[in-house]
C-alpha positions as CSV (number, residue, x, y, z in Angstrom):
1,M,0.0,0.0,0.0
2,R,2.8,2.4,0.9
3,M,4.6,1.6,-2.4
4,R,1.5,2.5,-4.4
5,T,1.2,5.9,-2.6
6,L,4.9,6.6,-3.3
7,A,4.5,5.7,-7.0
8,R,1.5,8.1,-7.3
9,A,3.4,10.9,-5.7
10,C,6.4,10.4,-8.0
11,L,4.1,10.4,-11.0
12,V,2.4,13.6,-9.9
13,A,5.7,15.3,-9.3
14,A,7.1,14.2,-12.7
15,I,4.0,15.6,-14.5
16,A,4.2,18.8,-12.6
17,C,7.9,19.2,-13.4
18,A,7.3,18.4,-17.1
19,G,4.6,21.1,-17.2
20,L,7.0,23.7,-15.6
21,S,9.9,23.0,-18.0
22,T,7.8,23.3,-21.2
23,A,5.7,26.2,-20.1
24,G,6.6,29.6,-21.4
25,P,5.4,32.5,-23.5
26,A,4.6,31.6,-27.1
27,S,7.0,34.3,-28.4
28,A,10.0,32.8,-26.6
29,R,12.3,31.3,-29.2
30,V,16.0,30.5,-29.2
31,V,17.8,31.8,-32.3
32,A,21.3,30.5,-32.6
33,G,23.4,32.4,-34.9
34,I,26.8,34.0,-35.3
35,S,27.9,37.4,-36.3
36,I,31.6,38.3,-36.9
37,A,33.6,41.1,-38.3
38,V,35.9,38.9,-40.5
39,A,34.7,38.4,-44.0
40,P,34.6,34.8,-45.2
41,P,36.7,33.7,-48.2
42,P,34.9,33.2,-51.6
43,P,33.0,29.9,-51.8
44,R,34.9,27.0,-53.3
45,V,33.8,25.6,-56.6
46,E,32.4,22.1,-56.2
47,H,31.8,20.0,-59.4
48,V,28.8,17.7,-58.9
49,G,26.6,15.6,-61.2
50,V,23.0,14.7,-60.9
51,R,21.4,12.2,-58.6
52,V,17.7,11.3,-58.9
53,G,15.8,12.1,-55.7
54,R,18.7,14.1,-54.2
55,V,19.6,17.8,-54.0
56,W,23.1,19.1,-53.6
57,A,23.6,21.2,-50.5
58,P,26.6,23.3,-51.4
59,G,29.6,23.7,-49.1
60,Y,30.2,26.8,-46.9
61,W,32.7,28.4,-44.7
62,R,32.2,27.7,-41.0
63,W,33.7,30.0,-38.3
64,N,35.5,28.0,-35.7
65,G,36.3,30.9,-33.3
66,A,39.7,31.6,-34.9
67,G,39.1,31.5,-38.6
68,H,37.0,30.1,-41.4
69,V,37.1,26.3,-42.1
70,W,35.6,24.9,-45.3
71,V,32.7,22.4,-44.9
72,G,32.2,20.4,-48.1
73,G,28.8,20.1,-49.8
74,R,26.7,16.9,-49.6
75,W,23.7,15.2,-51.2
76,I,20.5,15.4,-49.3
77,V,17.1,13.8,-50.0
78,A,14.9,16.0,-52.1
79,R,11.6,17.3,-50.7
80,P,8.8,17.6,-53.3
81,G,7.4,21.1,-53.3
82,Y,10.5,22.7,-51.8
83,R,13.8,24.1,-53.0
84,Y,17.0,24.0,-50.9
85,S,18.7,27.3,-49.9
86,G,22.3,26.7,-49.0
87,A,24.1,28.0,-45.9
88,G,26.2,31.1,-46.3
89,W,27.3,34.4,-44.9
90,V,25.4,37.7,-45.4
91,R,26.9,41.2,-44.7
92,V,24.9,43.1,-42.1
93,G,26.5,46.5,-41.6
94,P,30.1,46.1,-40.7
95,H,29.6,42.4,-39.7
96,W,29.0,39.1,-41.4
97,R,26.1,36.9,-40.2
98,F,25.8,33.2,-40.9
99,H,22.6,31.7,-42.2
100,R,22.1,27.9,-42.0
101,G,20.8,26.0,-45.0
102,H,17.1,25.5,-45.1
103,W,14.1,24.4,-47.2
104,V,11.9,27.0,-48.9
105,R,8.4,26.1,-50.0
106,L,7.8,26.7,-53.8
């Protein structure tokens, strides 16, 4: 009998904690990005062919905290009704901001 009461108490506590950890304003959102003052080198040319059902995600320069490091492109599974926009750097005032690759609805 005592074990059953303890199990119920643990279940109630777990549910309460889960509700507290996920609760928050709807506008709260984590945006991870990087902005640096060092311009990236020009993108490298990657020669690729065609693969049925795949899309080429081009390579990009990644900032490692001390300098830019090239990350080679890769094939990813195509998504019907979408196009892939590759990762890259965009100048924002005197700084450069990195944008991750993502799918865009057609």
